[in-house]
Each structure stands twice: as structure tokens, then as C-alpha cells.
BAMAR-269110 format. One line per field, with one value per residue (C-alpha): residue number from 1; residue in three letters; x, y, z. Coordinates in Angstrom, 2 decimals, m for minus. Layout:
num: c(NUM ...)
residu: c(ALA ...)
x: c(X ...)
y: c(Y ...)
z: c(Z ...)
END
This chain:
num: c(1 2 3 4 5 6 7 8 9 10 11 12 13 14 15 16 17 18 19 20 21 22 23 24 25 26 27 28 29 30 31 32 33 34 35 36 37 38 39 40 41 42 43 44 45 46 47 48 49 50 51 52 53 54 55 56 57 58 59 60 61 62 63 64 65 66 67 68 69 70 71 72 73 74 75 76 77 78 79 80 81 82 83 84 85 86 87 88 89 90 91 92 93 94 95 96 97 98 99 100 101 102 103 104 105 106 107 108 109 110 111 112 113 114 115 116 117 118 119 120 121 122 123 124 125 126 127 128 129 130 131 132 133 134 135 136 137 138 139 140 141 142 143 144 145 146 147 148 149 150 151 152 153 154 155 156 157 158 159 160 161 162 163 164 165 166 167 168 169 170 171 172 173 174 175 176 177 178 179 180 181 182 183 184 185 186 187 188 189 190 191 192 193 194 195 196 197 198 199 200 201 202 203 204 205 206 207 208 209 210 211 212 213 214 215 216 217 218 219 220 221 222 223 224 225 226 227 228 229 230 231 232 233 234 235 236 237 238 239 240 241 242 243 244 245 246 247 248 249 250 251 252 253 254 255 256 257 258 259 260 261 262 263 264 265 266 267 268 269 270 271 272 273 274 275 276 277 278 279 280 281 282 283 284 285 286 287 288 289 290 291 292 293 294 295 296 297 298 299 300 301 302 303 304 305 306 307 308 309 310 311 312 313 314 315 316 317 318 319 320 321 322 323 324 325 326 327 328 329 330 331 332 333 334 335 336 337 338 339 340 341 342 343 344 345 346 347 348 349 350 351 352 353 354 355 356 357 358 359 360 361 362 363 364 365 366 367 368 369 370 371 372 373 374 375 376 377 378 379 380 381 382 383 384 385 386 387 388 389 390 391 392 393 394 395 396 397 398 399 400 401 402 403 404 405 406 407 408 409 410 411 412 413 414 415 416 417 418 419 420 421 422 423 424 425)
residu: c(UNK UNK UNK UNK UNK UNK UNK UNK UNK UNK UNK UNK UNK UNK UNK UNK UNK UNK UNK UNK UNK UNK UNK UNK UNK UNK UNK UNK UNK UNK UNK UNK UNK UNK UNK UNK UNK UNK UNK UNK UNK UNK UNK UNK UNK UNK UNK UNK UNK UNK UNK UNK UNK UNK UNK UNK UNK UNK UNK UNK UNK UNK UNK UNK UNK UNK UNK UNK UNK UNK UNK UNK UNK UNK UNK UNK UNK UNK UNK UNK UNK UNK UNK UNK UNK UNK UNK UNK UNK UNK UNK UNK UNK UNK UNK UNK UNK UNK UNK UNK UNK UNK UNK UNK UNK UNK UNK UNK UNK UNK UNK UNK UNK UNK UNK UNK UNK UNK UNK UNK UNK UNK UNK UNK UNK UNK UNK UNK UNK UNK UNK UNK UNK UNK UNK UNK UNK UNK UNK UNK UNK UNK UNK UNK UNK UNK UNK UNK UNK UNK UNK UNK UNK UNK UNK UNK UNK UNK UNK UNK UNK UNK UNK UNK UNK UNK UNK UNK UNK UNK UNK UNK UNK UNK UNK UNK UNK UNK UNK UNK UNK UNK UNK UNK UNK UNK UNK UNK UNK UNK UNK UNK UNK UNK UNK UNK UNK UNK UNK UNK UNK UNK UNK UNK UNK UNK UNK UNK UNK UNK UNK UNK UNK UNK UNK UNK UNK UNK UNK UNK UNK UNK UNK UNK UNK UNK UNK UNK UNK UNK UNK UNK UNK UNK UNK UNK UNK UNK UNK UNK UNK UNK UNK UNK UNK UNK UNK UNK UNK UNK UNK UNK UNK UNK UNK UNK UNK UNK UNK UNK UNK UNK UNK UNK UNK UNK UNK UNK UNK UNK UNK UNK UNK UNK UNK UNK UNK UNK UNK UNK UNK UNK UNK UNK UNK UNK UNK UNK UNK UNK UNK UNK UNK UNK UNK UNK UNK UNK UNK UNK UNK UNK UNK UNK UNK UNK UNK UNK UNK UNK UNK UNK UNK UNK UNK UNK UNK UNK UNK UNK UNK UNK UNK UNK UNK UNK UNK UNK UNK UNK UNK UNK UNK UNK UNK UNK UNK UNK UNK UNK UNK UNK UNK UNK UNK UNK UNK UNK UNK UNK UNK UNK UNK UNK UNK UNK UNK UNK UNK UNK UNK UNK UNK UNK UNK UNK UNK UNK UNK UNK UNK UNK UNK UNK UNK UNK UNK UNK UNK UNK UNK UNK UNK UNK UNK UNK UNK UNK UNK UNK UNK UNK UNK UNK UNK UNK UNK UNK UNK UNK UNK UNK UNK UNK UNK UNK UNK UNK UNK UNK UNK UNK UNK UNK UNK UNK UNK UNK UNK UNK UNK UNK UNK UNK UNK)
x: c(m16.71 m18.02 m20.53 m17.84 m16.55 m12.81 m11.57 m7.95 m6.27 m6.17 m2.40 m2.04 m4.31 m2.29 0.92 m0.61 m1.60 1.96 3.32 0.86 1.95 5.65 8.00 10.46 14.12 16.46 19.89 18.40 16.18 12.67 9.94 7.14 5.89 2.96 2.28 0.67 m1.07 m0.69 m2.52 m4.81 m8.33 m11.04 m8.45 m9.55 m7.12 m9.69 m11.55 m8.37 m7.50 m10.43 m9.80 m6.12 m7.10 m9.27 m6.44 m4.09 m6.42 m5.36 m5.76 m4.18 m1.78 m1.09 m1.04 0.44 m2.32 m4.77 m7.63 m9.41 m9.87 m10.86 m11.70 m11.05 m11.98 m11.23 m13.24 m15.61 m17.38 m20.98 m20.69 m18.66 m15.51 m13.18 m12.02 m10.60 m12.49 m11.41 m9.39 m6.14 m3.50 m1.10 1.67 4.24 5.06 5.73 2.34 0.65 2.12 0.88 m2.55 m2.58 m1.77 m4.55 m6.96 m6.24 m6.84 m10.29 m10.99 m10.24 m12.25 m15.20 m15.01 m14.79 m17.13 m19.52 m20.91 m23.47 m26.68 m28.43 m32.09 m34.20 m36.99 m34.71 m35.84 m32.57 m30.70 m28.12 m25.42 m26.13 m25.92 m22.49 m21.17 m19.51 m16.94 m15.94 m13.17 m12.44 m8.89 m6.97 m5.31 m3.29 m2.37 m0.39 2.90 2.99 4.16 1.13 m1.22 0.44 m0.08 m3.72 m4.18 m2.72 m5.09 m8.04 m7.30 m6.67 m9.98 m11.99 m10.10 m8.47 m4.80 m4.11 m5.22 m3.42 m5.23 m5.09 m6.15 m6.91 m6.62 m8.30 m7.92 m5.35 m4.56 m8.05 m8.04 m7.22 m6.75 m3.94 m2.52 0.44 1.35 3.44 2.90 m0.45 1.18 3.84 1.50 m1.01 1.74 2.93 m0.62 m0.94 2.45 1.39 m1.87 m0.12 2.77 0.65 m0.97 2.28 3.95 1.22 2.01 m0.17 m1.19 m0.44 m1.32 m2.10 m2.88 m4.59 m4.64 m3.31 m0.40 2.13 2.05 4.37 6.64 10.37 11.41 14.04 14.97 16.22 13.77 10.97 7.83 8.52 6.55 6.62 4.96 2.68 1.55 m2.15 m3.23 m4.22 m7.60 m7.86 m9.66 m11.15 m12.71 m13.98 m15.64 m17.17 m18.72 m20.16 m23.00 m22.35 m18.70 m19.11 m17.91 m19.70 m17.00 m13.70 m10.57 m8.70 m4.93 m5.48 m7.09 m5.33 m2.54 m4.46 m7.50 m5.33 m3.67 m7.04 m8.23 m5.07 m5.28 m8.94 m8.39 m5.53 m7.42 m10.63 m9.06 m7.07 m10.10 m12.32 m9.65 m9.39 m13.02 m15.52 m14.71 m16.90 m19.88 m19.52 m19.18 m22.31 m24.15 m22.98 m24.55 m27.78 m27.01 m28.62 m26.23 m24.47 m21.96 m23.94 m20.81 m19.67 m23.19 m23.21 m19.86 m21.27 m24.32 m22.13 m19.87 m22.87 m24.48 m21.60 m22.67 m24.66 m21.52 m19.30 m16.21 m13.67 m15.94 m16.87 m13.24 m12.42 m15.46 m14.78 m11.08 m11.93 m14.47 m11.95 m9.24 m11.52 m12.46 m8.83 m7.93 m10.51 m9.05 m5.39 m5.61 m7.93 m6.19 m2.54 0.01 2.88 6.51 7.60 11.26 12.91 9.77 11.92 13.33 9.79 9.22 12.06 10.75 12.64 13.11 10.92 13.68 13.84 16.46 13.99 11.43 13.82 15.24 12.87 9.50 9.59 6.58 5.96 5.78 3.77 1.14 0.54 m1.14 m0.71 2.26 1.94 3.66 5.13 5.56 9.10 8.12 9.55 7.56 6.39 3.69 0.53 0.69 m2.23 m0.31 2.92 1.18 m0.59 2.61 3.21 6.92 8.94 12.33 14.32 13.89 13.94 11.21 9.10 9.56 8.63 5.53 4.41 4.85 2.91 0.16 m0.10 m0.52 m2.89 m5.26 m4.52 m6.72 m4.17 m3.46 m0.43 2.00 1.48 5.21 5.68 5.99 2.61 0.88 2.32 1.19 m2.45 m2.32)
y: c(4.80 6.66 3.84 1.16 0.20 m0.16 m2.78 m1.77 m0.71 3.12 2.89 1.26 3.85 6.61 5.15 5.10 8.77 9.61 7.92 9.79 13.12 12.30 13.67 10.87 11.90 10.63 11.36 12.60 15.59 14.11 16.26 14.61 11.33 9.07 6.97 3.65 0.75 m2.52 m5.63 m8.41 m7.55 m7.20 m6.79 m3.33 m1.13 1.41 1.83 2.24 5.66 7.68 6.65 7.50 10.93 11.55 10.48 12.90 15.88 19.37 20.16 22.70 19.91 19.03 22.32 20.66 18.03 17.42 19.84 18.15 14.66 13.79 10.26 9.70 6.22 4.75 1.55 m0.26 2.89 2.30 4.22 7.12 5.95 8.45 7.21 8.88 8.59 7.46 5.27 4.87 7.53 8.80 6.44 9.17 8.65 12.35 13.29 10.42 11.68 15.20 13.76 12.04 15.30 17.14 14.30 14.52 18.29 17.65 14.89 17.14 19.98 17.61 16.58 20.17 21.98 19.43 17.28 14.63 14.58 11.22 11.56 8.42 10.25 11.45 9.96 10.72 7.86 6.50 6.79 10.53 10.93 9.35 10.88 13.62 11.03 10.28 12.78 13.54 12.71 15.92 15.44 18.67 18.74 21.52 20.76 19.01 22.26 24.08 21.40 21.68 25.45 24.96 22.43 24.87 27.65 25.25 24.19 27.73 28.82 26.04 25.27 28.56 29.34 27.09 23.70 20.42 18.06 14.26 12.87 9.16 7.63 4.23 1.53 3.76 1.07 1.47 5.16 4.28 1.25 m1.01 m4.06 m6.35 m5.66 m2.70 0.08 0.16 m0.93 1.78 4.62 3.58 3.58 7.01 8.36 7.08 8.54 11.94 11.80 10.89 13.28 16.39 15.70 14.97 18.05 20.42 22.31 21.35 17.99 14.50 11.57 7.98 5.25 1.94 m1.12 m4.67 m3.35 m0.70 2.64 2.58 5.27 5.08 4.16 6.91 9.12 12.70 15.38 12.82 11.91 8.63 5.93 5.23 2.11 2.14 m0.92 m1.75 m1.79 m5.33 m6.29 m6.08 m9.30 m7.81 m4.89 m7.27 m9.58 m6.73 m5.22 m8.50 m10.06 m13.60 m13.46 m12.10 m13.92 m12.76 m13.98 m14.59 m15.82 m13.19 m12.86 m14.53 m17.65 m20.98 m21.15 m23.62 m21.31 m18.36 m20.45 m21.46 m17.85 m16.51 m19.14 m18.40 m14.65 m15.19 m17.68 m15.67 m12.33 m13.97 m15.78 m12.69 m10.54 m13.10 m14.01 m11.94 m8.24 m7.62 m9.37 m7.41 m4.12 m4.93 m5.12 m1.62 m0.36 m2.38 m4.52 m8.00 m10.88 m12.06 m14.54 m17.54 m19.44 m16.66 m16.22 m19.95 m19.54 m16.74 m18.84 m21.82 m19.65 m18.15 m21.56 m22.51 m19.88 m22.47 m24.49 m24.06 m21.87 m24.64 m26.53 m23.34 m22.31 m25.75 m25.79 m22.29 m23.04 m26.17 m24.24 m21.52 m24.11 m25.96 m22.74 m21.72 m25.17 m24.78 m21.41 m22.34 m25.72 m24.59 m24.27 m24.65 m22.52 m24.11 m23.48 m19.84 m18.96 m16.75 m16.88 m17.54 m14.02 m12.69 m14.77 m12.86 m9.64 m7.27 m3.53 m1.48 m0.54 m0.42 m3.21 m5.50 m4.85 m6.03 m9.04 m10.47 m9.12 m10.93 m11.38 m14.69 m13.11 m10.13 m12.50 m13.68 m10.28 m10.26 m8.03 m6.87 m3.99 m4.90 m2.66 m1.61 m0.76 m3.96 m6.02 m9.61 m11.84 m12.32 m15.16 m16.85 m17.07 m18.12 m20.98 m22.10 m22.44 m26.08 m26.43 m23.44 m23.11 m23.42 m26.51 m24.67 m22.32 m25.28 m26.89 m23.66 m23.25 m26.78 m26.15 m22.91 m24.56 m27.30 m24.71 m22.46 m25.06 m28.10 m28.80 m27.52 m24.24 m21.99 m22.16 m18.89 m18.19 m18.37 m15.03 m15.45 m16.64 m13.83 m11.24 m12.20 m13.35)
z: c(m8.86 m5.81 m5.25 m4.95 m1.53 m1.15 1.30 1.70 4.92 5.27 5.75 2.32 0.72 2.39 0.98 m2.49 m2.09 m1.04 m4.17 m6.41 m4.91 m4.92 m7.56 m8.26 m8.22 m10.93 m12.34 m15.62 m16.38 m16.66 m18.24 m16.32 m14.84 m15.57 m12.49 m13.27 m11.56 m13.44 m12.22 m13.52 m14.65 m11.99 m9.23 m8.06 m10.03 m11.17 m7.91 m5.85 m7.29 m5.94 m2.29 m2.79 m4.15 m1.10 1.19 m0.61 m0.97 0.05 3.75 6.16 7.15 3.49 1.56 m1.53 m1.77 m4.59 m5.23 m8.16 m9.64 m13.21 m14.32 m18.02 m19.23 m22.64 m22.13 m19.72 m18.53 m19.58 m22.85 m21.46 m23.23 m24.85 m28.24 m31.31 m34.58 m37.09 m34.78 m36.74 m36.08 m38.74 m39.86 m39.20 m35.50 m34.82 m36.25 m34.38 m31.10 m31.83 m32.66 m29.28 m27.49 m29.35 m28.56 m24.83 m24.76 m26.29 m23.76 m20.80 m22.35 m22.71 m19.04 m17.83 m20.20 m21.71 m18.88 m19.76 m17.74 m17.46 m18.35 m18.40 m20.23 m23.01 m26.31 m28.08 m29.58 m27.12 m29.75 m30.01 m26.22 m26.05 m29.27 m27.22 m26.12 m29.72 m30.39 m34.08 m35.15 m35.86 m39.24 m38.94 m35.26 m33.60 m31.90 m28.52 m26.97 m28.39 m27.00 m23.60 m23.63 m24.60 m21.78 m19.25 m20.34 m20.23 m16.65 m15.44 m16.93 m15.29 m12.07 m11.10 m10.44 m7.42 m8.72 m8.10 m10.45 m10.44 m13.82 m13.87 m17.36 m17.27 m19.96 m21.69 m24.26 m25.78 m26.81 m30.44 m32.68 m31.56 m33.26 m32.76 m36.36 m37.46 m38.37 m36.54 m33.29 m33.49 m34.46 m31.79 m29.17 m30.34 m30.13 m26.56 m25.62 m26.94 m24.98 m21.71 m22.26 m22.69 m19.32 m17.49 m19.00 m17.81 m14.56 m11.60 m13.08 m11.79 m14.05 m13.09 m15.63 m14.89 m17.15 m17.41 m19.52 m18.57 m20.43 m23.43 m22.04 m21.18 m17.65 m17.49 m20.42 m20.42 m21.61 m21.87 m19.97 m18.18 m16.35 m12.60 m11.12 m8.04 m6.11 m5.93 m2.24 m1.24 0.17 3.95 4.97 8.16 6.25 3.56 6.06 8.06 4.91 3.52 5.58 4.33 5.39 8.90 12.02 15.18 17.56 15.69 17.47 19.47 20.08 23.45 21.99 21.46 18.89 16.71 16.49 15.55 12.82 11.38 11.49 9.83 7.10 6.41 6.11 3.67 1.49 1.55 0.60 m2.18 m3.60 m3.47 m5.14 m7.94 m8.33 m6.39 m6.51 m9.53 m7.94 m4.68 m6.57 m8.54 m5.22 m4.34 m7.56 m7.09 m10.13 m10.05 m9.36 m12.51 m11.06 m9.87 m8.75 m6.45 m5.06 m4.24 m2.51 m0.33 0.55 1.47 3.60 5.42 5.99 8.28 10.84 12.80 13.60 16.61 16.04 15.42 13.02 11.17 10.75 9.32 7.01 5.67 5.19 3.20 1.13 0.25 m0.44 m2.88 m4.69 m5.02 m6.27 m9.05 m10.01 m9.89 m11.61 m14.40 m17.78 m16.72 m18.56 m20.45 m19.59 m19.97 m20.48 m17.82 m15.68 m12.59 m12.93 m12.80 m9.66 m8.00 m9.61 m11.91 m11.84 m14.18 m16.59 m20.36 m20.22 m18.44 m21.17 m23.86 m21.97 m19.38 m20.55 m23.87 m26.13 m24.38 m20.91 m22.12 m23.46 m19.91 m19.49 m15.72 m14.93 m11.31 m9.52 m6.14 m3.10 m4.01 m7.60 m9.08 m11.56 m11.30 m12.70 m10.64 m8.13 m9.83 m13.11 m11.41 m9.64 m12.83 m14.90 m15.75 m15.03 m13.86 m15.54 m12.26 m10.06 m6.74 m7.98 m9.02 m5.59 m3.85 m6.01 m5.16 m1.43 m1.63 m3.65 m1.04 1.70 m0.23 m1.57 0.61 3.63 6.16 7.93 7.59 10.51 12.34 12.57 8.80 6.92 5.20 8.34 10.44 7.91 8.48 12.12)
END
């Protein structure tokens, strides 16, 4: 993660750090919070947490800031994936939850006391090297309270008495077997709740989970560990372009330039940042890690964008806008989604409450697998999915989607005085 550049505005990263440090106030007695970032795959969820930790670390000006960061991945971490084995928790949900708590204590102990050293000359079988991340399922687990006490002693032993630890649980859905069918679905969810709860209940620990699904924890329930959504910081187009040679403009329009130039520039930055967030983040991160290019289409896009550098400014802005519009058109019109009931309520966003889960976030909407947290903590579906739905269930929403599609992927610029245009002008 430390090799990956993060192209978000420092103000947005600072706001994310503030939310991670904040203790949410409610009318009920909450035992602890699991903060979570929920967004589509390859959108920068995982890499956003480390910059936020650094922005919220302990300093003389911030004495209550973070002192330590632990990254605990359950999938997509080059073999370093914590999983329970055997992978099916107990059918009794209370026991499954206790098994999850015991599992998480072992995971943290592994990170703190059993580090893995990469050794290219090691002849050991790769499966043996990574076996330390396969945590045996405890068939006779202690109570959750006992696991919490054990976690506290473990952290005090390794981190000292004044720690403020941020634990990042990535791909939390993958720590054990999950299925849409009961009872496997219920016991898997209970196992995950136990694992998250023991972290959130431990003094001096803040927990953040990242995945395309929300943690299966209550939104607000007395004497329970609950979930709290955090918005993913968006890409800053100026930082993105400055860090990517193919996307650089030597002499971009300034605030004093003609209105038309500023409109073209604002439109390009919006389209480019949106397209890269949807399509190109993985390819750009691979560069940071010296991994050979694996996305030929995105590499062609970069080459085409760079080839326009020989044009005059107006021509280049038009060419690059058309290029980005065409690429977005391919993304947004590929495999349209059929009509989804109540999707208009997701367009307006809903609060992250247990009632919303049972009414608006039906099985049909969950299958869209693109729930996104907005700035105010409300939930929506990603813009890409909203624009790909074939027939929104409210006429005015459908009309608005068509207008936005026309502006995003049509060969025209955003009016600078529009909300979207002003945001990037």
C-alpha cells in the first residue's frame, strides 16, 4: 500500500481522518463503532486508508491522534490473506460469533508477533510460507468478553500503554465461507460480526472496514457494536494529471482565460477523473509497483491522450474531451441493467439505517454490488450503475439521467455555471 500514490485533495483526506478519529454520538449506548468505506471495486477504497491514517497521526497539535496502523486483509493481498480453516463456522450463531472473535485475536497476534520476511532465495513451498495466515477454527471458543480481554493484553504487550491503533480490515466478507443460502449465510455473518466486534470493543482501537458490501452490523443498537459509513475521497484531477506523464498539460487554461477555454478545461478534468476512477486506477497503481502493463485498452487511452500534445491548446482540449467522452460512452452503455424497483430512492440517497436495509436495499438492489457512501453518510448506488439502468422507475429521474448522460458522454462541454461545472472549474 505504501507504494501506491493517492490522488485526493489533502482537505478530503483530512476530513476522512477526522471521521476515523471521531466518536459518533447517538441516543443509545453503543459499545463500539466499525467505520466503513463502501464503493465499487478498483475505486481506491483500500489505498485511501493509509493516507488518512498519516493525516490523523498523533502530533503535539493532535495528542489524541493515531499511533499505529495495522492492515489486515482477507483477500487480494498477494497470498497474505487471513482466512479461517476449515472455513465454515458453527451453525449456532452465538458460537459462530465467538469463533469470529477468537479468529481476530489470532490475526492480530500474527501481525504483531509473527511477521513474514520475503526471501526470494527461500526454497520453501509457497503454501508453507503463507500458512501463517490460515487461522485454525476454534471449535471451543471462549466468550467474546474473554477474547476482548486477550486482545487488550496483546496490544498492551506489543504497543505499550498509550497506543491509539487504527486497524484496517480489508475484504472483510472473505474471512470465512459465505453463501446466500441459510444457515451458511447466517453463521458466516455472525462470525464476521464477532471478528469486527472484538476489535471495536477493545480500548484504544479504531476499526475501519473496506469492501463493496457494508459490514453486517446494526446501524444503531444499544449495547452493540454498530457500523458508521465514511465517504471515499474523490480523485483530484489536477493531482492525477501532474503525476501521470501522458496526462500532463504544460500550459492549461487559467482563471483569466476566455470563458469557453475554462469550460473545456473544466469538462475535461471532470470526464478524465471519472474515467480513470472507473477504469484506470489499477493500471496506474501497477506502475507504482513496477508491474508490467496488464490493461492494453487503458494504455492505448494514455497514448492517445499524450499524442494530442502537439496540437494547439483549443484543439487539444477538444480532442481530449472527445476521447474521454468516447471512453465513458463505452463504459456506460456496455451491458445495460434492467429496471430496478425503488432505484429512484437510491438516486436521492437513503440514510444508513436498519429500516433502509429492509425496505430500499432489497435483494435486487444489493445484487447491483455498488452501494456508495456519500459525503453526509447517506447511501446511494454508484453513478455508473445509475446511468446504466435501462428505465428508471420515476420519469423525472429518467429524464435527468438522460441529460446527464448527454453532457458526460456527448461531444459538448459543461456550462461553467452549472453545479458540476463549477465544482471542477
